[in-house]
N, C-alpha and C positions, 0 to 999 in steps of 0.2 A: 128182639130182632124180628119177630113176626110183624111188628108195626112198621118195619123199615120201608116196605114198598107201599104202605098206605099213607106214609108221611108226605109232606110237601117237598118240593125240590130242594129248598134251602136246608130243611131238616135232613133229607137224605144225603146231601153233600157234606154236612157237618159230621154225620155218623160215619160216612165213608172215609172222611179224612182221619177221624180218630182210629177207625179200624186199620187204615193203612199205616198210621204211625205205630200202632201197637205191633202190626205185622213186621214192620221194619226192625223194631227193637228186638223182636223174637228171632228174626232171620239173620241179621248181621252179627257175626261173631265179634266178641270183644277182645281183640288182639292188639298188641302194640307193635305195629309195623315199623321197620327201619327204612324210611324213605331215602331214595338216592336219585339225584337228578341225572339228566342225560350227559352233560359235560363231566360231571363228577364220576360217572361210571366209566367214561372213556379215559379220564386221567388215572383212575385206579387201575384200569386194565393195562395202561402203559407202565405204571410203576411195578405191577406184580408179574408181568409177563416174563417167564423164564426164557422163552424163545427170543424175545427182544433183547434181554440181557446177554444172551449168547451172541447175537448179531453185533451188539455194541462192543463186546470184547474182541470179536474178530475184526471189526472196523478199527478199533484202537490199536490192535496188533499190527494191522497193515500200515497204519499211519506211523507207528514206531519203526517198522522195518524200512520205511521209505528213507529214513535218515541215513541208513547204512548203504543204500543202493548207489552204485557208481564210485564208491570209495576205492582207493588203492588197497590191494591185499596186504596183510601184515608182512613186515620184513622178516627175513630169516637170519639167524645167527649161525655162523659156521665156525667151529672150533676143531682143530686137528693138528697133526704133526706131519711134516713133509720131509722126505729124504732121510729117514731114520735108518742108519746102517745096521744090517743084520748078519753081515758076513765080512770077512777080511780083517785086517789088523785093527780097524776102528769100530768093529761091530759092537752094538749095544752101548755106544758112547754118545752122550748128548752134545759134547763140546769139541771133539776132535775133527769131525767132518764139517767142512764149511757150508755144505748145502743143507744140513739138518736145521729145520726151523719149526718153532712152535707158532702156529698160525691162528689168528682170530679174524673173522671177517663178517660183514653185513651185506646181505643180498636183498634186492627189492625188485619184484616183478612189476611191470607197468603195462597193464592193458591199454590198448590204444584209446584215444579220446572218444572216437565214434562209438566204440563198444560201451564205454562207461556212460556216455550220454544215453544210449539205448537202454541200459540197465536202469537209469534214473527215470526214463519215460515209462518203462514197464512197471516199476514200483509205484509211480504216481498213478498210473492207470489202474493198478490193482487196488490201491487205496480208494480211488473213486468208485470202483466197482463195489467194494465192500460198503461204502457209504450209500450207494444206490440200493444195495440189498437190505441195508438197515432201514432205509426209508420205506422200501417195499414191505418189510416186516411190520414196521410201525403202522402203516396204513392198513395192513391186514388185521392187526390187533384191534385198532380203532373200529374198523368195519365190523368185525365179529362182535365186539362189545356193543356197538350201536344196534346191531340186529338183535342181540340178546335183550337189550333194554327195551327196544320197541316191541319185541314179542311179549315180554312181561307186561308192559304198559297196556297193550291192547287186550291181552288176556284178562287183566283185571277189569278193564272197562266192559268187556263182554260179560263177565260175571256180575258186575254191578247192574248192567242193563237187564240181565236175565232176572234179577230180583224183582223187577217191576211186574213181570208176568206171574211170578210166584205170589206177589202181593195181591194181584187181581184174582188169582185162583183161590187164595185163602179167603179173601173177602166173599167171593161167590159161594164157597163152601159154608161159610158162617151163616149166610143168609138162606142157603138152599134148604136147610132143615125146616125153617119156618115156612118156606114156600110149599114144601111137601106136606107139612101138617095142615096148611090152609087149603090144600088141593090145587094150588097154582102150579105145582111141578109134580112130576111123577117120581116114584122111587127109583126107576131106572135111570133117571137123570142124576140122582145122587150117586149111584154106582158109577155112572159115567164120569162124574167129577172126581171121584176117588181114583179111578183108573188114570185120569189125566194127571192127578197129583203124583202118582207113581212114575208116569212118563217124565214129568218135570224133574223128579228126583234123579232119574237116570241122566237126564240132560245136564243137571247141575253137577253131577259127579264128573261128567266129561269136561265141563268147563273148569272145575276145580283141578282136575288132573292137568289140564293145559296150563293153568297158573303155576302149579308146582313144577312142571317140567321146564317152563320158561324161567322160573326162579332158580332152579338148579343150574341152568345154562348160564344165567347172569352171574351166579356165585362163582362159577369157574373163572370169570374175568375180574370180579371185584373183591373176591374173598368171602369167606364164610361169615354171613351175618344172619341172625335169626329173623324170620318173617320179613325178608327183604321185599321192598315195594318200589316200583318205578314211579317216582314222585314227579308231579308237574305235568305240563302239557307236552305233547310230542313236538319237537322243534321242526321248523320249516327247513327241509333238506333239499328243496328243489334245486337241481343242478343247472348250471348255465350250459345248455346243450350245444349252443354254437361254439362256445369256448372248448367244451369237451371234445367235440368232433374236430376242431381245428388244432388241438394240442395232443393228438394221439401219439406223437413222437415221445411225449413224456408219460405215456401210459406205464403203469407199474410193471407190466410184463415186458416192456421194451427198454426201460431206462438202463438196464445192465448191459445192453448190447453195445452202447457207445464206448464205455471204458474197456469192455472185452475186446472190441475191435482195436482200440488203442494199444492194449496189451499185445495182441497178435501182431500188429504192425511194428511195435517195438522189438518183438522177437525177430521179425524179418530184418529190421535195421541192424540188430546185433549180429545176425548171421552174415549180413553184407560186410560189416566191419571186420569180420574174421578174414576177409580177403587181404587186409593190410598186415595182419600179424601183430603180435605183441613184442615188447622188448623188455629189457631189464638191465640192472647195473649191479656191480659188486665192488666193494672196497675192502681190502684185507691188509692186516699188519702181521709181519712175520718177524719173530724174535730168534736171533742166533747167539752163539757163544760170544763171550766178550771179545775174543780175538777177531771176530768178524762183525761187520755192521748189520744192523737191522734193515728190514725191507718193507716197503709199502707197494701194494699192487692194486690196480684198478682195471675193470673190464666191463664191456657192454655185451649183452646177448640179444639176438634178434631172431624171431620166428621167421621161417622162410616158407610161405604157402606156395610150394612149387607144384602142387597137384590140385588146383582149384576145381578142375572139371570133375574130379572124383570125390572131393571132400567138401569144399565150401558151397559150390553151386547146387548139389543135391539138397543140402540143408536149407538153402535159400528157397529153392522151389517147394520143398515140403512145407515150410512155414508160410509161404505165400498161398498155398492151397488152404491152409487153416484160415487165413484172412477171407478167402473166397467162400469157405464154408460158413463162416459167421455172417458174412453179408447175405448169403442166400437164406440162412435161417432167420435173420432179422426181417428180410422181405416177406418171408412166409408168415412170420409171427405178426407183422404189421397187417397183412391181409386178414389173418385170423382175428386179430383184435378188432379191426374195423367191422368185420361181419358180426362179431359178438356184441360190440357196442351198438351197432344199428339194430340188432335184434332186441337188446335190452331197452333201448329207447322206444322201439315200437311196442314192446310189452308195457312199458310205463305209460305210454299214451293210451293204450287199450284199457289199462286199469283205471286211469283217470277218467276216461269216458264212462266206464261202467260205474265208477263211484258217483259221478255227477248224476247219472240216470237213477241210481239207487236212492240218492238223497233227495233229488228234486221230484221224482215221479213215483218210483216203486214204494218207498217208505211212506210218503203221505197217503197214497192210495190204500195201503194195507192198514194204516192207523184209522183212516176214515171208515174203511169197511168194518173194522172191529167195533168202532163206536156205533155205526148204523145197526150192525147185527145185535149189539147189546141192547140198544133202544128197542129194536123189534122184539127181542126176547122179553124185555120188561113189560111190553104191551101185549104179549101173548102171540105175536105173529112170527116167531122163530123159535126153534128148539134149542136146547142147551148145546147139542153137538155143533151146531153152526156157530155159536158163540165161542166155544173152545177152539174150534178150527180157525176162526178169524183171529182170535188172540194169538194163537201159535204162529199164524202167518205173519202177524204184525211184529212179534218179537223176533222171529227168524229174519224178517226183513231188516230189523235194526241190527241184529247180529251180523247179517251179511254186509251191511254198510260198514260196520266196524272191522270186519274181516278185510274188506276192500281197502279201507283206510290203512290197515296194517300192511297189506301187500304193497300199496303205493309208497308208504314211508320206507319199507324195506328196500324196494327197488330204487328209490331216491338215494338211500344210504349207500347202496352198492355203487351207483353211478358217481356219487360224490367222493368216493375213495378210490377212484381209478387213476387220477392225475396227481402226480407227485409235484409238490411245490419246489 
């Protein structure tokens, strides 16, 4: 190794390549990762989500209940005895008194048509609300799974990129002993390199912890898999901003308001239908003693809403206020959503500009500085501290670029899961 810096450029390049390969094999752990793609992670999250299953059950229940809405109530069976004597000469006799009858009848209450139509509208609106909530939950699950996958993906990329700095540091330490022996470097520089190695170990532990934390979060959505890895490249999640800003009415936080308003309006319609009153009918058969003939009776009943000002009208006014409340809340939510989306779009644009500067300017400059400093060190015109600082700056610039990529992708994922199809 002492002859490394005395060798020609091609020899030094060959030795450096071999040392780098050996360092890679020494650093990279030999684990069998379980790769999972982006779309696969989102599908698994949908399949395993207990919250989504709960919402699905609620939506199915509301759809089933819709069938019964607006139906006539169950009929009533009436069975009894009429005009049974309990005093006089015919007391406790079933067949001596002509008015004694064993009676059986069927009664049916009939709510008015407007009320039943309003009940059907309310049930349909409730089913639609539950479907909206289900879609909102589905988008939330997919969004969180996407963020978890992206977090692990970029955490792994940062850890892999950090390995390059460790390789360079290890190569430098391997050659530093020969330089100290030959007098080309001082012992203090060897101590400096060892201290730098310890700092790098601390930084690696931070990155490893980030990977494990991101992996644990992704496992929450995809299930327990050993050594889970975010496989493949990050997808292009760039949202259509013009469509997003133009379709805010279908924002996940607003979709439920439309069926909720429909439900409230159906309640108003039902209250108004109560002005008309309901009606009903009854058919009865009465059996008497053989000496007397049997009887059949039929009757109609009608509700008489005679006090509308104190009964129906206050209920109508109360339910109308509920409609007004929901309209006001929807308007407020729309303004809030518009402000939040505008802020998120502005943040995405800021991150994209920062990423573009980092990749096109900051990172190339840092890498060039590291190369120039290393060349100066090899020719004796720079000290080891400058080399280590330049290398750290270069790798931190690369990690910063990956961090910005992660933030851009995460912001795109959030915006892409705001509008329900």
